[in-house]
Residue, then its C-alpha position, 0 to 999 in steps of 0.5 A: m200064182k204065176s198068172g197073178m204075178i203076170l197080171l200084177l206086172l202087166s198092170a204095173g207096166a201100164f201104170c208106169q207107161t208115159p201117156a201119149p202127149g196131147p196136141l200142142v196148145i199155143d196162145l197168141p204170145q207163143a204164136l208170135a214168138r214162134a213166128r219170129q223163129y220160123g218166119g222167112q221175112v224175119q230170118a231174111a231181115n236178120l241176115a241183112l242185119a248180119q251183113a250190115t254188121q260186117d260192113r261196119v266192121q270193115a269200115r272200121a278196119a279201113t281206118l287202121p294200119q294194114a300190114s302185108a308181106l311182099t315177096e317178089y322175084l324179077y328176072t331181066e335178060g342179061n346184056g353184059t352190064p349189071t342191069g341187063v336189058f331193062v336198066a330200070n330193074n336195077g339188076v339181072h336178078v332182083y329178089t324182094g321179101q318185105g313186110v309192108v305197113h300202109q296207112d291212109v290218112l283221110p280215114l283217120l281224119a274223116h269218119g264218114a264211111q264209119l258213120r255211114a256203115a253204122a247208120a246202115e246197120a241201124v237201118a237193117q236193125a229197124k227193118v228187122d223190127v218192121a219185118t217182125r211187126g208185119l209178120n205179127a199182123v199176119v199171125i194175129q189175123n190167122f190166129y183169131a181166124i182159127l178161133d173164129a172158125a172153131r167157134k163157128l164149127d161149134n155153132a154149126t154142130t149145135s145147129v145140127t142138134e137143134a135141127n135134129r130136134f125140130v125133125e123129131i118134133a115134126r115127125q111126132l106131130e105128123g104121127g099125131g095127125e097135127v101137122a102135114h108131111a110138108d113140115v117134116v120135109k121142111a125140117q129135114t131140109q133144114l137139117q141137111q143145110r145145117q149139116i152142110d154148114r157144119n162140113e163147111a165150117a170144119t173145112t174152113l177151120a182146117k184151112a185156117k190152121i194150115a195158114l198159121a202152121v206155115l208161119i209158126l211151125p217147122d212141120v205144118a202136119t204138126d197137130f196143134s190148137v190155139k188158146d181161146d181168149l175171145e171172151q177176154v174183153e179188155a179196155v181199149p187204151m186211150l188214144d193219146e197213150a197209144r200215140n205216145q207209145a207208138t211214136a216212141g218205138n215204131p220201127d217204121v219211123k226208126a227205119a226212116e230216121a236211120m235212113v236220114n242218118q245214112t244219107g247224111a253220111d253219104v253226103s260226107v263221103a261224096r264230098y271226100g272226092y274234093l280232098p287229096t288222098i295221102g298214103l303212108d307206106f313203111f317197108y322193111g326187108l330185102n330188095s337186092n340182087v342176091v338173097g342174103f343179109y349182105d351182098h357180094d360186097h358185104n353191103q347190108n341188104v336188109g333195111a327199111a324204107a318209107q314213102v308218102s304219096v299225095n294224090i290231089p284231085v284236079w279234074n274229073w269232068g264233074a263226077t265228084k260234084s254229081k256224086v255230092k248232088q246225088a247224095q243230097l237228093r237221096q238225103d232229101q228223099a229220106r227226109l220226105d220218107l221220114s215225114l211220110a212215115q210219121r204221118t202214116l203212123q199217126a193215121n194208122i194209130a187213129a184208125a186202129h184205135a177207132e176200129a178197136d173202140g167200135a168193135l168193143s161197143q158192138v160186142s155187148l149188142l151182139r151178145d144180146g142178139v144171141t140171147y134174144a135169138a135163142e129165146s125166140l127159137r124156144l118160144t117159136l118151137l113152143r108155139y109150133q108144138a101148140g099149133e100156133a106157128t108154122a114150120f117155116e117160122v121155126a126154120d127161120a128162127q133157127t137160121t136167125l139164131k145161127q146167124a146171131r151166134d156167128s155174128y157174135d163170134d165174128g164180133l169177138a174176133r174183130y175186137r181181139i184182132a183190132l186190140a192186138s193190132l193196136r197194141a202191136l203198133m204201140g209196141t206192147l205186144 
């Protein structure tokens, strides 16, 4: 009875035990999202954006009145007079405790600094998108490199099975005196080569997984696999549609446009050097030879004062003119970069579309090639068993089939990479 209860409890515990989780399976959108989370390029671009945001906050704050507190004690050597040795100090002991409000007038009228900071923030935001787009391209390549390597490993494993069968057939025919021992040697040599190919394919797959894991996982030792979507053949978007969508949201063009705006603001800021600067200051508090609301003669010590300062630039050896010219040259360069970015985008879209279209047209031909190669191997084996073909023909047919399978998988990977790259340029991935 007790042993029965123990068995029942053990079986119940085994049933309730949580199964060990399997390896992580990641599809392409998840890989791209993980890369944005862990990719160093995007993180660096986000930090640059955060700094640019703080620059914009500081530029806005510079246009607002600044308040500060001033506390000062001034001692002057006495000489028997109320002012001491240094008459400009207005006393042997001077105590100052004031609140100060300062306002520069120029930032209230000219907003170039704010516009420049806002444009710099837009440039940083666009560079985040540029970094993300560049990282996406690497992730797409590595993602499909894993799928291609995994399929080639499957192909190599199948080829080993086929080579084993060839060895068995050759040995059976040799036992019946129908073929020479050289055929068995040839079959064994073919098997050995296929085993080498399988080992090499396994190594290639392991290296491809490491290359992707570095980009999308916090720990490269994490076991994971990728979802196979190579067989999902989809239509390639029309060229005009691709161009329109890419032009509307391309981060390289956005970054170039934002840089034009920033350099335009730089020109305005440089021209401020020709304008006078006006400062307004308001003081309230204590500035007296004694600490208190009243001096020794009962005169009020605490009070207010205001001052206006105007600084008119007269001559600085052409430095302001040079700064304006320099800013204008940077603006010309930014406009040139914008034009180049727009032309480069159009060229990249056309090239990516041609690549995707051409790769798609090859997929069906490569699939037919696998079918024909498999049929050729089947017929060659039948002819070999009938004594009408040589071992070299069988080995050649096996090699041809392996190459056809690998070429088909390469073609699928090429198509999926080209389509994903085109969609990345369009901003739809």
